[in-house]
N, C-alpha and C positions, 0 to 999 in steps of 0.2 A: 504492501501503500505505498510505502514510504516514494515509491518509484514514482507513483499515478499521483501523486501528493504535488512532487519537485514537478515533475511535466505541467501540472496542472497552472500553479504556482508559478511558475516561466513562462506563458503564454501574455502575448502583450498585453496589453490592458483592454482596449478594444475588444479583442477576441475574450477576455476573459468577464468583461461586460456581458457581452451575449452569450455565451458559454452559460454562466449561471442565470442568467436570465430567462434561459428556455429552462434549462434544469428544476429553476425554480420551478416555474409555471405548469410544467411537463407533472411536476410533482403535485400541485395543487389540486388535477386536475384528476389524477391516478386517487385522490384521497375523498375526493368527490364522490367518485364515482364507485369507490372500494366503500367507502358509508353509503352510498345508496343500493348496496346490493348486501350490504349487513342488513339495513334496512327492511329491503326484501325478506332477509331467509327466515326474520322473525324470534331470532335469536334472545331468550327472554330477556333478557339484561347486557347494558352498554358492552362492549367490547375490554374494556379495562378490567370490569371488574370478571367476567367470563375467564380470559386470563390470568389476574393472577387470583384462580378461587383454593388453588390449593387441595381442592376436594375433588375425587373421583365422581362420589355420589351426586354431590349438586353438577358435576360435569354434565352425567349421564342423566341427570333429570333435565336438564335442559335441553340436553339434545333430541330426548322424547318429544317436547313441546315443539318441538322442528319435523321429526317426524309424526309425529299426529296432526298438524295444521297442513302438509304435504309441501313444507321450502327446506328440507334438507338437502335434495339435490342443489336449491340456492346458496347453500350454505358451504358444500362444497367448493363452487363456482368464488364465492367471495377468496375462501383459500387458497384457489389457483390464482385469483387476480392478485392480490394480496404483494405472489412473489414479483410483481409488474410495479406494485407500490413502493416495496420495497430496493428495487432496484433505483427507483427516480428517489427514492428517499436517500439510498448511501449515493450517489451524484452532486445532490444539495448539499447533502454533509460535507461534501471535499467542495465544489465550486463556490460556494456561500459564504461561509467564512475564508476559503484562501483569500476570496477578491475581498472583503472587507479586510483581512490583514492587511491590505498593499497599503490601507491608511496611517501606522504602525513605524516607530523607528524598530526596526532590526531589536530584538534582544529585551525589549521594552515588555512593563506585565501585557497588556491587551496584545501586543505580539504571539506573547506562550498560549495564552489564553484562547485565541484564535486559532491556532495551531491545535491547539490540546482537543479544542471543539471538532477540529477537522478528522481526527480518529477518533475521539469517543463516537460518536453518530454513527459514520460507517458500522463499527462494532455493535454497536446499537440494532444496525438493520442487517451484521449478521447473526446476532441472537435474533432477532424474525426470524430469520431464515431456518434459525433449529425449531425455533417453536411450532414452526408452518406443519415445518416434516413432523415432530411430536404430536402434534394434532390430526395427521392422516394414518399418524398409528389409531389412533385412537377413533376414529371415526370410521376403519375398515372397519371396528364392533363399538358400537358405539351405547352395546345395552352393557358392555361383556369388557369391557378391555379393563385390568390388571388397575385398581384405585391406584400405586405407585407413581404412573405414568403420570398422571395429575400434577404429581409433586415436582417430576422434570419437567414440566409442560411450564405450570407456572413459575418456575424457579429462573426458567429461561426468559420469560416473558417479562419478571420482577428487575429481571435482571437490562432488560430490553430497556425498558420504562428511566433507569436509574440511567444505564448511557447518556442517550438520546439526550434527555431531561437536563442532566451536566452539563451537555454540549452546548444545549439553548443556552443556557445559565452563561457559562463560559463569554460565549458569543456579548450576551447581554452587558455582562459584566464591565464586558474591554469596551464597548461603547461609553456604558457610564464614566468607567478610568477618563478614557478619552477624552471624553464634552469637558467631563471636570476639570482635568488637565489645561485643557483651552481655554474652559472661566476663568482659572486661578492664574492663567500667562496675560488673561486680557489685564481683568483685575486689578493686579501686580503695576502690568505698563501701565495705568491709570492711574495709580497711586504713585508711582513714581514719577510720574512727566513731569518734567516744570511748567510751572505755569508761567502763562505769557505776559509778560511785564504791560501795562495797559497805554 
């Protein structure tokens, strides 16, 4: 991944802006479509609740609700399309933080934070792939899968949320620190400016 980060960071600025814009646009489009599929599947609880249930019995009960409603095949589609969403998230998670990083001085705190973000978000995407693969194991036997599989599934999901959230927080923190430094410098410049003699 470090080689990919280096190649993206080396893009000319205009190309990087276009690439990051496209990556973010595709990410949002995939997110919207994924949410629509999830709603159509009539999964009984929000996806973050379902993914972090740590309970095979609860997940089996939710699968049964969809089976009774005849929407379990749509949930299969949702899980399959999630791989497309994951790809767009990983791409966005590399392109956007590295673009924002161009604002900062090398080795400054904001520079380091955005560098970490460009690692954390793609790692979260990788955990999402693992989580998805485990979900197919459960879906293959939705009423009889071993309950311990749900523990592994929810562990991967929880780590995914942790990594992605940490990446987003790192980007926002970098921007806040950068803006704070700019405002402080501007204030210091005003305070130290010599008054103009009348």
